[in-house]
N, CA, C and O of each residue as an XYZ file, in Angstrom:
628
protein
N      37.047     -3.316     85.210
C      37.205     -2.178     84.412
C      37.675     -2.502     83.009
O      37.298     -1.845     82.039
N      38.479     -3.495     82.924
C      38.957     -3.845     81.612
C      37.827     -4.349     80.731
O      37.877     -4.186     79.512
N      36.786     -4.973     81.341
C      35.643     -5.373     80.559
C      34.901     -4.153     80.051
O      34.447     -4.119     78.908
N      34.784     -3.159     80.905
C      34.091     -1.941     80.528
C      34.919     -1.215     79.478
O      34.371     -0.719     78.493
N      36.211     -1.146     79.673
C      37.077     -0.460     78.727
C      37.068     -1.183     77.385
O      37.064     -0.530     76.342
N      37.064     -2.500     77.386
C      37.035     -3.269     76.140
C      35.700     -3.092     75.424
O      35.626     -3.011     74.197
N      34.644     -3.036     76.244
C      33.331     -2.860     75.682
C      33.195     -1.471     75.072
O      32.682     -1.330     73.962
N      33.650     -0.448     75.784
C      33.621      0.915     75.265
C      34.450      1.028     73.993
O      34.083      1.709     73.035
N      35.571      0.341     74.025
C      36.459      0.375     72.874
C      35.762     -0.225     71.647
O      35.847      0.326     70.550
N      35.065     -1.368     71.839
C      34.341     -2.000     70.748
C      33.222     -1.104     70.244
O      33.014     -0.999     69.035
N      32.501     -0.459     71.146
C      31.405      0.433     70.760
C      31.966      1.602     69.954
O      31.413      1.980     68.921
N      33.067      2.166     70.437
C      33.675      3.303     69.743
C      34.170      2.877     68.359
O      33.952      3.590     67.380
N      34.821      1.744     68.272
C      35.354      1.264     66.991
C      34.202      0.936     66.036
O      34.252      1.281     64.855
N      33.159      0.264     66.557
C      32.006     -0.091     65.725
C      31.304      1.162     65.235
O      30.950      1.261     64.060
N      31.099      2.128     66.138
C      30.450      3.375     65.759
C      31.288      4.116     64.718
O      30.742      4.611     63.732
N      32.580      4.200     64.916
C      33.467      4.876     63.975
C      33.424      4.178     62.612
O      33.417      4.836     61.572
N      33.395      2.850     62.626
C      33.356      2.101     61.371
C      32.031      2.365     60.641
O      32.015      2.573     59.428
N      30.914      2.354     61.398
C      29.615      2.612     60.781
C      29.531      4.036     60.240
O      28.993      4.255     59.154
N      30.057      4.999     60.985
C      30.061      6.386     60.515
C      30.931      6.496     59.261
O      30.559      7.181     58.308
N      32.063      5.838     59.258
C      32.963      5.903     58.110
C      32.308      5.263     56.878
O      32.361      5.800     55.772
N      31.692      4.104     57.109
C      31.047      3.412     55.989
C      29.826      4.202     55.530
O      29.659      4.461     54.338
N      28.975      4.582     56.479
C      27.768      5.330     56.145
C      28.096      6.688     55.564
O      27.492      7.102     54.574
N      29.025      7.373     56.155
C      29.406      8.694     55.654
C      30.046      8.599     54.287
O      29.816      9.456     53.433
N      30.834      7.585     54.070
C      31.481      7.407     52.767
C      30.468      7.091     51.692
O      30.593      7.554     50.558
N      29.448      6.292     52.045
C      28.426      5.935     51.070
C      27.573      7.146     50.713
O      27.114      7.280     49.579
N      27.370      8.008     51.670
C      26.543      9.181     51.417
C      27.240     10.156     50.481
O      26.572     10.936     49.802
N      28.535     10.132     50.430
C      29.260     11.108     49.623
C      30.046     10.477     48.480
O      30.812     11.151     47.791
N      29.851      9.195     48.292
C      30.600      8.518     47.236
C      29.865      8.672     45.896
O      28.646      8.514     45.836
N      30.590      8.972     44.847
C      30.022      9.068     43.509
C      31.136      8.976     42.490
O      32.314      9.145     42.807
N      30.746      8.707     41.280
C      31.663      8.702     40.161
C      31.409      9.971     39.362
O      30.276     10.445     39.281
N      32.426     10.502     38.792
C      32.229     11.604     37.856
C      32.250     11.003     36.456
O      32.986     10.057     36.177
N      31.440     11.565     35.600
C      31.359     11.034     34.243
C      30.964     12.151     33.289
O      30.433     13.182     33.701
N      31.224     11.933     32.046
C      30.810     12.855     30.998
C      30.442     12.008     29.791
O      30.865     10.858     29.678
N      29.655     12.577     28.893
C      29.303     11.820     27.697
C      28.698     12.724     26.650
O      28.182     13.797     26.962
N      28.760     12.296     25.433
C      28.134     12.995     24.313
C      27.498     11.937     23.419
O      27.842     10.758     23.496
N      26.577     12.363     22.578
C      25.966     11.425     21.645
C      25.459     12.168     20.427
O      24.969     13.291     20.541
N      25.568     11.578     19.310
C      25.072     12.139     18.062
C      24.349     11.036     17.305
O      24.668      9.853     17.430
N      23.374     11.453     16.522
C      22.694     10.509     15.647
C      22.264     11.259     14.398
O      22.246     12.490     14.387
N      21.932     10.556     13.389
C      21.455     11.196     12.168
C      20.234     10.446     11.672
O      19.993      9.296     12.039
N      19.485     11.113     10.844
C      18.374     10.501     10.152
C      18.341     11.101      8.761
O      19.046     12.072      8.486
N      17.566     10.558      7.920
C      17.495     11.061      6.557
C      16.115     11.628      6.299
O      15.101     10.979      6.558
N      16.088     12.838      5.790
C      14.805     13.418      5.369
C      14.400     12.755      4.064
O      15.245     12.443      3.225
N      13.140     12.550      3.904
C      12.654     11.908      2.693
C      12.763     12.822      1.486
O      13.223     13.959      1.591
N      12.355     12.336      0.389
C      12.314     13.125     -0.835
C      10.865     13.210     -1.279
O      10.054     12.350     -0.934
N      10.539     14.232     -2.035
C       9.149     14.348     -2.452
C       8.743     13.199     -3.367
O       9.553     12.638     -4.105
N       7.484     12.882     -3.289
C       6.906     11.863     -4.160
C       6.111     12.587     -5.227
O       5.351     13.504     -4.917
N       6.274     12.190     -6.472
C       5.559     12.864     -7.552
C       4.056     12.763     -7.357
O       3.531     11.716     -6.978
N       3.371     13.875     -7.624
C       1.920     13.870     -7.608
C       1.424     12.939     -8.706
O       2.109     12.737     -9.709
N       0.250     12.380     -8.523
C      -0.399     11.646     -9.602
C      -1.612     12.462    -10.039
O      -2.291     13.081     -9.219
N      -1.870     12.450    -11.343
C      -2.962     13.254    -11.889
C      -3.838     12.362    -12.759
O      -3.351     11.657    -13.643
N      -5.118     12.407    -12.495
C      -6.090     11.701    -13.324
C      -7.137     12.715    -13.778
O      -7.307     13.763    -13.156
N      -7.833     12.396    -14.863
C      -8.845     13.339    -15.340
C      -9.982     12.615    -16.044
O      -9.851     11.480    -16.501
N     -11.102     13.322    -16.112
C     -12.262     12.870    -16.877
C     -12.725     14.052    -17.711
O     -12.429     15.202    -17.384
N     -13.445     13.777    -18.778
C     -13.865     14.848    -19.676
C     -15.383     14.817    -19.868
O     -16.010     13.760    -19.925
N     -15.936     16.013    -19.962
C     -17.370     16.146    -20.245
C     -17.541     17.131    -21.387
O     -16.832     18.135    -21.449
N     -18.443     16.866    -22.262
C     -18.697     17.771    -23.377
C     -18.816     16.993    -24.666
O     -18.468     15.814    -24.736
N     -19.308     17.661    -25.674
C     -19.491     17.028    -26.978
C     -18.180     16.889    -27.724
O     -17.114     17.261    -27.233
N     -18.289     16.342    -28.924
C     -17.115     16.165    -29.774
C     -16.555     17.524    -30.176
O     -17.296     18.495    -30.329
N     -15.265     17.576    -30.343
C     -14.597     18.817    -30.738
C     -14.745     19.060    -32.233
O     -14.716     18.122    -33.029
N     -14.904     20.319    -32.606
C     -14.947     20.720    -34.014
C     -14.482     22.169    -34.080
O     -14.551     22.874    -33.073
N     -14.005     22.640    -35.249
C     -13.485     24.001    -35.331
C     -14.495     25.038    -34.790
O     -15.617     25.149    -35.284
N     -14.074     25.771    -33.790
C     -14.881     26.777    -33.096
C     -16.159     26.197    -32.509
O     -17.118     26.925    -32.252
N     -16.170     24.903    -32.301
C     -17.338     24.216    -31.762
C     -17.355     24.234    -30.239
O     -16.742     25.095    -29.609
N     -18.058     23.281    -29.663
C     -18.210     23.256    -28.207
C     -16.881     23.046    -27.486
O     -15.938     22.459    -28.017
N     -16.847     23.545    -26.270
C     -15.685     23.388    -25.398
C     -15.884     22.152    -24.528
O     -16.990     21.894    -24.053
N     -14.836     21.405    -24.324
C     -14.880     20.281    -23.397
C     -14.272     20.737    -22.073
O     -13.307     21.501    -22.054
N     -14.840     20.267    -20.982
C     -14.300     20.577    -19.666
C     -13.738     19.298    -19.059
O     -14.433     18.291    -18.931
N     -12.484     19.364    -18.696
C     -11.817     18.245    -18.039
C     -11.795     18.514    -16.540
O     -11.427     19.607    -16.109
N     -12.184     17.533    -15.753
C     -12.039     17.599    -14.303
C     -10.823     16.741    -13.973
O     -10.762     15.566    -14.336
N      -9.870     17.334    -13.290
C      -8.661     16.585    -12.941
C      -8.535     16.485    -11.427
O      -9.047     17.317    -10.677
N      -7.839     15.438    -11.007
C      -7.554     15.202     -9.589
C      -6.055     15.064     -9.430
O      -5.417     14.272    -10.123
N      -5.494     15.842     -8.509
C      -4.077     15.749     -8.193
C      -3.980     15.089     -6.821
O      -4.520     15.601     -5.840
N      -3.297     13.960     -6.755
C      -3.178     13.192     -5.520
C      -1.738     13.201     -5.034
O      -0.801     13.109     -5.827
N      -1.573     13.312     -3.724
C      -0.259     13.222     -3.105
C      -0.104     11.806     -2.542
O      -0.636     11.511     -1.471
N       0.621     10.921     -3.250
C       0.801      9.559     -2.755
C       1.924      9.440     -1.722
O       2.233      8.341     -1.261
N       2.531     10.571     -1.363
C       3.655     10.551     -0.432
C       3.239     10.330      1.005
O       2.058     10.157      1.307
N       4.234     10.338      1.897
C       3.995     10.089      3.315
C       3.900     11.370      4.132
O       3.691     11.320      5.344
N       4.050     12.501      3.485
C       3.965     13.776      4.195
C       3.265     14.815      3.342
O       2.906     14.565      2.192
N       3.081     15.977      3.926
C       2.410     17.079      3.240
C       3.300     17.602      2.109
O       4.510     17.750      2.280
N       2.692     17.879      0.959
C       3.420     18.463     -0.170
C       2.614     19.649     -0.692
O       1.385     19.609     -0.745
N       3.328     20.699     -1.076
C       2.699     21.934     -1.546
C       2.483     21.866     -3.048
O       3.413     21.597     -3.808
N       1.244     22.113     -3.470
C       0.908     22.198     -4.885
C       0.762     23.674     -5.217
O      -0.083     24.363     -4.646
N       1.583     24.158     -6.138
C       1.537     25.578     -6.487
C       1.152     25.837     -7.935
O       0.660     26.918     -8.260
N       1.369     24.859     -8.808
C       1.121     25.113    -10.222
C       0.670     23.848    -10.939
O       1.146     22.748    -10.658
N      -0.255     24.030    -11.866
C      -0.671     22.945    -12.753
C      -0.728     23.522    -14.163
O      -1.281     24.599    -14.387
N      -0.157     22.799    -15.092
C      -0.263     23.202    -16.493
C      -0.940     22.070    -17.260
O      -0.857     20.900    -16.885
N      -1.601     22.449    -18.327
C      -2.237     21.466    -19.204
C      -1.937     21.880    -20.637
O      -1.971     23.065    -20.971
N      -1.646     20.901    -21.475
C      -1.317     21.182    -22.875
C      -1.668     19.977    -23.730
O      -1.656     18.841    -23.256
N      -1.982     20.235    -24.993
C      -2.150     19.138    -25.937
C      -0.736     18.643    -26.229
O       0.054     19.320    -26.888
N      -0.439     17.460    -25.729
C       0.921     16.907    -25.858
C       0.859     15.407    -25.604
O      -0.098     14.892    -25.027
N       1.891     14.734    -26.044
C       1.995     13.301    -25.836
C       2.479     12.983    -24.425
O       2.573     13.857    -23.563
N       2.778     11.721    -24.222
C       3.263     11.246    -22.936
C       4.488     12.029    -22.486
O       5.385     12.306    -23.281
N       4.518     12.376    -21.227
C       5.607     13.143    -20.609
C       5.804     14.510    -21.246
O       6.883     15.091    -21.134
N       4.778     15.031    -21.913
C       4.858     16.372    -22.495
C       5.506     16.427    -23.859
O       5.742     17.511    -24.392
N       5.802     15.258    -24.436
C       6.432     15.230    -25.763
C       5.464     15.788    -26.808
O       4.245     15.723    -26.647
N       6.026     16.327    -27.862
C       5.201     16.874    -28.950
C       4.264     15.798    -29.476
O       4.657     14.644    -29.647
N       3.030     16.188    -29.727
C       2.023     15.261    -30.231
C       2.105     15.238    -31.748
O       1.856     16.247    -32.407
N       2.456     14.083    -32.300
C       2.621     13.968    -33.756
C       1.973     12.710    -34.305
O       2.286     12.289    -35.418
N       1.081     12.107    -33.545
C       0.563     10.800    -33.964
C      -0.526     10.885    -35.032
O      -0.892      9.862    -35.609
N      -1.056     12.084    -35.309
C      -2.116     12.222    -36.308
C      -1.634     13.161    -37.412
O      -1.288     14.311    -37.140
N      -1.608     12.676    -38.658
C      -1.203     13.508    -39.787
C      -2.282     14.547    -40.052
O      -3.466     14.218    -40.121
N      -1.873     15.792    -40.199
C      -2.808     16.863    -40.511
C      -3.533     17.429    -39.305
O      -4.495     18.181    -39.462
N      -3.100     17.088    -38.129
C      -3.725     17.602    -36.899
C      -2.620     17.765    -35.864
O      -1.810     16.860    -35.666
N      -2.587     18.926    -35.202
C      -1.529     19.166    -34.214
C      -2.072     19.957    -33.032
O      -3.253     20.302    -32.988
N      -1.217     20.231    -32.100
C      -1.588     21.021    -30.919
C      -2.082     22.406    -31.322
O      -2.859     23.025    -30.594
N      -1.635     22.895    -32.480
C      -2.045     24.224    -32.947
C      -3.530     24.293    -33.308
O      -4.083     25.382    -33.462
N      -4.168     23.143    -33.442
C      -5.590     23.098    -33.756
C      -6.465     23.211    -32.496
O      -7.692     23.163    -32.588
N      -5.843     23.359    -31.335
C      -6.591     23.344    -30.076
C      -6.129     24.463    -29.146
O      -4.972     24.883    -29.166
N      -7.067     24.925    -28.340
C      -6.758     25.925    -27.307
C      -7.089     25.318    -25.947
O      -8.203     24.852    -25.708
N      -6.109     25.338    -25.077
C      -6.295     24.820    -23.721
C      -6.433     26.011    -22.785
O      -5.606     26.923    -22.801
N      -7.485     25.999    -21.967
C      -7.688     27.071    -20.999
C      -6.715     26.968    -19.838
O      -5.956     26.004    -19.735
N      -6.741     27.949    -18.980
C      -5.908     27.921    -17.773
C      -6.561     27.008    -16.741
O      -7.751     27.152    -16.461
N      -5.805     26.073    -16.172
C      -6.383     25.198    -15.150
C      -6.897     26.005    -13.958
O      -6.253     26.947    -13.497
N      -8.054     25.615    -13.481
C      -8.661     26.248    -12.319
C      -8.536     25.287    -11.136
O      -9.071     24.178    -11.166
N      -7.828     25.721    -10.101
C      -7.622     24.897     -8.904
C      -7.175     25.824     -7.788
O      -6.880     26.996     -8.024
N      -7.128     25.307     -6.598
C      -6.658     26.087     -5.457
C      -5.274     25.584     -5.062
O      -5.110     24.418     -4.700
N      -4.278     26.470     -5.134
C      -2.935     26.097     -4.678
C      -3.024     25.851     -3.180
O      -3.572     26.666     -2.438
N      -2.488     24.736     -2.748
C      -2.628     24.362     -1.345
C      -1.603     23.316     -0.954
O      -0.876     22.784     -1.793
N      -1.563     23.038      0.330
C      -0.776     21.916      0.824
C      -1.677     20.695      0.807
O      -2.799     20.727      1.313
N      -1.178     19.628      0.225
C      -1.968     18.400      0.133
C      -1.386     17.396      1.125
O      -0.208     17.053      1.025
N      -2.188     16.917      2.081
C      -1.672     15.953      3.052
C      -1.364     14.608      2.393
O      -1.785     14.349      1.265
N      -0.637     13.771      3.097
C      -0.329     12.428      2.599
C      -1.625     11.729      2.205
O      -2.594     11.720      2.964
N      -1.629     11.155      1.033
C      -2.779     10.449      0.461
C      -4.002     11.347      0.243
O      -5.107     10.853      0.018
N      -3.801     12.645      0.309
C      -4.887     13.585      0.050
C      -4.910     13.993     -1.414
O      -4.032     13.614     -2.188
N      -5.917     14.765     -1.785
C      -6.044     15.182     -3.181
C      -6.810     16.495     -3.269
O      -7.483     16.912     -2.327
N      -6.687     17.138     -4.435
C      -7.497     18.302     -4.777
C      -8.055     18.061     -6.180
O      -7.525     17.245     -6.935
N      -9.104     18.762     -6.515
C      -9.649     18.660     -7.864
C      -9.668     20.039     -8.502
O      -9.640     21.059     -7.814
N      -9.716     20.053     -9.806
C      -9.775     21.296    -10.557
C     -10.341     21.016    -11.933
O     -10.698     19.883    -12.255
N     -10.420     22.061    -12.740
C     -10.944     21.908    -14.100
C     -10.077     22.675    -15.088
O      -9.350     23.600    -14.725
N     -10.174     22.264    -16.341
C      -9.521     22.955    -17.442
C     -10.361     22.703    -18.694
O     -10.996     21.657    -18.825
N     -10.356     23.662    -19.605
C     -11.158     23.517    -20.827
C     -10.265     23.266    -22.040
O      -9.088     23.626    -22.064
N     -10.866     22.642    -23.033
C     -10.188     22.367    -24.300
C     -11.185     22.673    -25.417
O     -12.341     22.254    -25.367
N     -10.717     23.411    -26.426
C     -11.567     23.724    -27.568
C     -10.741     23.603    -28.834
O      -9.558     23.943    -28.855
N     -11.376     23.117    -29.885
C     -10.735     23.094    -31.195
C     -10.938     24.481    -31.806
O     -12.054     25.000    -31.842
N      -9.858     25.062    -32.279
C      -9.938     26.412    -32.858
C     -10.133     26.328    -34.368
O      -9.807     25.325    -35.004
N     -10.663     27.388    -34.910
C     -10.819     27.492    -36.359
C      -9.559     28.156    -36.895
O      -9.228     29.274    -36.502
N      -8.863     27.479    -37.782
C      -7.662     28.039    -38.395
C      -7.997     28.390    -39.842
O      -7.861     27.544    -40.726
N      -8.434     29.624    -40.100
C      -8.859     30.021    -41.452
C      -7.807     29.660    -42.513
O      -6.613     29.907    -42.348
N      -8.290     29.082    -43.577
C      -7.411     28.721    -44.687
C      -6.648     27.429    -44.469
O      -5.867     27.032    -45.334
N      -6.844     26.767    -43.354
C      -6.128     25.513    -43.066
C      -7.141     24.375    -43.042
O      -8.152     24.445    -42.343
N      -6.856     23.317    -43.820
C      -7.704     22.132    -43.826
C      -7.451     21.355    -42.532
O      -6.339     20.890    -42.285
N      -8.485     21.222    -41.721
C      -8.338     20.532    -40.436
C      -8.971     19.143    -40.459
O      -9.302     18.585    -39.413
N      -9.138     18.588    -41.669
C      -9.738     17.258    -41.788
C      -8.941     16.188    -41.026
O      -9.511     15.185    -40.597
N      -7.650     16.391    -40.860
C      -6.817     15.424    -40.142
C      -7.259     15.229    -38.701
O      -6.943     14.213    -38.082
N      -7.988     16.198    -38.169
C      -8.435     16.109    -36.769
C      -9.739     15.329    -36.610
O     -10.149     15.023    -35.490
N     -10.393     15.007    -37.733
C     -11.651     14.258    -37.639
C     -11.419     12.914    -36.961
O     -10.592     12.117    -37.406
N     -12.143     12.674    -35.899
C     -12.045     11.388    -35.192
C     -10.757     11.182    -34.424
O     -10.542     10.102    -33.873
N      -9.891     12.187    -34.370
C      -8.603     12.041    -33.677
C      -8.802     11.968    -32.163
O      -9.684     12.617    -31.600
N      -7.976     11.177    -31.537
C      -7.915     11.126    -30.072
C      -6.883     12.150    -29.660
O      -5.698     12.004    -29.963
N      -7.329     13.187    -28.969
C      -6.452     14.315    -28.625
C      -5.951     14.136    -27.192
O      -6.747     14.104    -26.254
N      -4.623     14.018    -27.023
C      -4.076     13.821    -25.669
C      -3.908     15.145    -24.925
O      -3.432     16.131    -25.488
N      -4.298     15.152    -23.676
C      -4.098     16.332    -22.827
C      -3.103     15.940    -21.746
O      -3.334     15.001    -20.985
N      -2.006     16.662    -21.688
C      -0.941     16.355    -20.732
C      -0.985     17.353    -19.581
O      -1.027     18.564    -19.802
N      -0.974     16.842    -18.351
C      -0.970     17.674    -17.149
C       0.391     17.599    -16.477
O       1.051     16.560    -16.503
N       0.803     18.700    -15.879
C       2.029     18.715    -15.069
C       1.727     19.519    -13.811
O       1.170     20.614    -13.886
N       2.088     18.980    -12.672
C       1.841     19.642    -11.390
C       3.169     19.847    -10.668
O       4.067     19.007    -10.731
N       3.270     20.966     -9.995
C       4.480     21.230     -9.193
C       4.088     22.010     -7.973
O       4.943     22.345     -7.154
């Protein structure tokens, strides 16, 4: 009987140990909490680039109109909205044009640029046109404009 009792005792102890180990593993866990933050930087707009070509005869007082075809390109990495384009007889960066004696911006009329306001995708472009004409200024000698290279300045926003 003692063999049977010892054997039963071992079975009971082994079973209890397995239940304790197995039961403990089934319900064992760690509690934890955590938070995390990160940041990134939004880019900044990249200035549009504008190029143009001109078609038409030489300018003269009240003479033919020249038509400029311009291209506005978005060299940035994302979409940028083009809402306005201006064109004016002006020097680099819109500075007053004074390089020709006897000829000024007042001798010319620039039309309103024709284009479609739109969103331009990265590396995309739009085209438009604008006209330029030399005006007749009665009583004013416009000889200074003969052979002058007339700068047209574009600005896009």
